[in-house]
N, C-alpha and C positions, 0 to 999 in steps of 0.2 A: 685256667688255673692249674689244671693237671699237667699241662705242658711245661709250665714254669717249675712246678714241683719236680717233674721228671728231670729237667735240666739242672736244677740245684742238686738233686741226688746224684746225677751223673758227674757233675763237677766235684762233689765231695768224694765220690768213689775214685775218680781219676787222681785227685790230689792225694788221697789215701794211698793209692798205688805208688805214686811218685815218692811219697814219704817212706813207704815200706822198702823202696829200692835204694834209699839214701843209706850210705854206710854208717854204722854206729861208730862214733868217734869218742875217744877218751881224752881227758885233760891231763896235762903234765902233772906229775906229783914228785915229791921228794921224800925219801925214807933213809934211815941209817942202815948200813950193813952190820954184820955181827962184830966188826971192829970199831964201830962208831963213826965210820966215814959216810958222809951224805952222798947219795946218788939220786939223780933226777931221771925221769923217763927221757927228758930232752938230751941227756948225755949220750943216748943211743940213736939219736935222730938221723945220723948219717948212714945208718944201716939200711939194707934193702928190706930186711924183715927184723922185727923185734919179737922174740918169743918170751912171753910173760907166763911163768909157771908157778901156780900156787902149790906149794909143797909142804911136807911136814917131817918131823923127826920121829914121831911116835906112831904114825899110821902104817900098819903093815902093807897096805896097798901102795902107798907112796914109796915106801922102802923097797918094795918089789921092783920099782922102776928106777932105783938109784943108778944102777949100772947102765941102763938104757939112756938116762938123762946125761950121764957123764959122756957116753959115746956120742950122743947127738951133738953135744957141745963141741967135742973134739972134731967131729966130722964137718961141722958147719961154721966154726968160729973163723976160719980163714976164708970163708966165702961171703963175707959181709952180712952175716946174720948174728945179731946180738941175743944173748940169753940172760934173763933176769929171773931169779927165783924169789918168791915172796912167801914168807912164813907169817900167817895171820892167826895162828892158834894161840890163845891166851895163856896156856900153861907151858909153852915151850920157850925157854929162856934163850938169850943171845949166846950164852956159854954153851948150852946144849946144841944150838944151831951150828956154832963154830966147830965143835967137836964132831958133829954128825957130818958136816961138809968135808972135813979133813979125813975122817975115817972112810968115807965113801967116794973120795976123789972127785967131789963136786967143785970144779974150779971156776964156775961162773959166779957172778955177783949174786949174793943172797941177802935180801933185805928183810928187816923185821917190821911188820905192820902192826904196831901197837894199836889196840882198840879196834882192830879189823876195819879201819877206815877205807883202805884201798880195796879190800875184799868186798866191802859193801858197794863201793863205786862200780866195781866190775861185775857185781852180783855173782861172785864166785861162791860155790857151795862145797866143793870137794877138794881133796888132795889125793892125787894130782889133778889139776884142771888147767888147761892150756888156752892162752889167747895169743894169736899171732897178729901183730899190727904192722902197718906200713910206716913210713917215715913221717906221715901226717897223723899218726896215732889212730888211723881208721882200722876197724876190725876186719881182718881177712879170713880168719879161721878161729873157731871156738870149739873146744871139746876135749877129747882124749888124746893120749900119745899114740896108742894103738888099741886093738880090740881085746886084749887079754892081759890080765895080771901075770899069767904064766907064760914065760917066754916061748916055750915049746908049742903053745897054742895060738901064737900070733899069726893072723892071716892078713890083717889090714894095718899097714904102717901109716896111719893118718897124718901124723906130724911130718914124717919124712916126705910123703907125697906132696903135702902142702908146700913145704920149703923148696922141694925140687921144682914144682910148678912156678913158684914165685921167682926163683933164680933163673928159670928158663924164659921168663917174661910172659908166661901164660896166666890166664885167670885161674883162681883156685876152683877146682872142680867140685869139691865137697866142702862147703864153708862151715858146716856145723855137724858135729857128732855128739853123741851122749857121753858126757864125762861121768866117771864113776870113781869111787874111792871112799875115804872117810870124810865125814862132814867136818867143815871148819868149825873149831870150837871157839865161838865168838864170846866177846865180852857182852854181858847183858845190858840192855838199854838203861836200866836203873843205876848202873855204876858210873 
């Protein structure tokens, strides 16, 4: 009996390890941008990497990254990397998002996530918070853009390293870092 129990526990352990190594995969979704145009995650499926960035207009930490986000987009848009911004904050209007994008030269697609449905699916908590997916929507990287809100203190350029590794055909060396920023202001469950 002990041997059977040991074999069952071993089988459960091994299957748990196999499950833990399976990549997290996201489903396609569709949201409107600040102009009312619908965009689906599937629209970016032909890219080598899809960078999904949860961002905000009112968060000082997210705003500290505006210039870096604009530079990342410019540096990688011609290298088969797609960028999609998502604003899930309940108090930030599409008009505010549109003006913020224009003022900060954020030229990538920015979608409005009413009722934080996509933030909930991704389990996103902060702005900015980054998810890098492959063309099958499997998660390759989750975390921060880099290690410091203050540009002069940046030592680890996590998102750049991740994208460079993907483009070079290498595995992502650090698949997760701790995201930091303002919490996403969600719609309450009772609404």
